[in-house]
C-alpha positions in Angstrom: -4.5 101.7 -159.0 -1.5 105.1 -159.0 -2.7 107.2 -160.8 -1.1 110.6 -160.7 2.7 110.5 -161.7 3.6 112.5 -158.3 3.9 109.6 -155.5 6.1 111.2 -153.4 2.5 112.9 -151.2 1.6 109.4 -150.8 5.7 107.5 -150.4 6.3 110.1 -147.9 2.8 109.9 -146.5 3.6 105.9 -145.8 6.1 106.5 -143.6 3.6 107.5 -140.6 1.7 103.9 -140.6 2.7 101.1 -138.7 4.4 98.0 -140.4 2.0 96.0 -141.8 -0.1 98.9 -143.5 3.3 99.7 -145.1 3.7 96.3 -146.2 1.5 96.3 -147.3 1.1 99.4 -148.8 4.8 97.9 -150.7 3.0 95.1 -151.8 1.0 97.1 -154.0 4.0 99.4 -155.4 6.0 96.4 -155.7 2.9 94.4 -158.2 2.1 97.8 -160.0 5.1 98.6 -162.7 6.3 102.3 -161.3 9.2 103.8 -162.6 12.1 103.4 -159.6 12.7 107.6 -160.8 9.7 107.9 -158.9 11.0 107.1 -155.6 14.3 109.2 -155.5 12.2 112.2 -153.8 11.8 109.9 -150.9 15.2 108.7 -150.5 16.3 112.1 -148.8 12.9 111.4 -146.5 14.6 108.0 -145.3 15.6 106.8 -141.9 17.0 103.5 -142.0 16.3 103.1 -138.1 12.9 105.3 -138.4 11.6 103.2 -141.7 13.1 100.3 -141.8 10.3 99.3 -144.4 10.7 101.6 -146.7 14.2 101.2 -146.6 14.7 97.2 -147.5 11.3 97.6 -150.2 13.8 100.3 -151.8 16.5 98.8 -152.2 14.5 96.3 -153.1 13.6 98.3 -156.1 16.5 100.4 -156.9 18.8 96.6 -156.3 16.0 94.6 -159.2 17.0 98.2 -161.4 18.3 97.6 -165.6 
């Protein structure tokens, strides 16, 4: 489903989506085995107060990284 090696544009765009859209987006992200390094560029763009969905899901992804 996610064929591009660089997900940064899509991840950054998702920060502007409403909560339910982000919820389903992160469900799709979590269903795929996308390398954690793909999410590193997003970290500097995320403001926890403005982007709680992305913040929570990034924390979960990084916590589950082994």
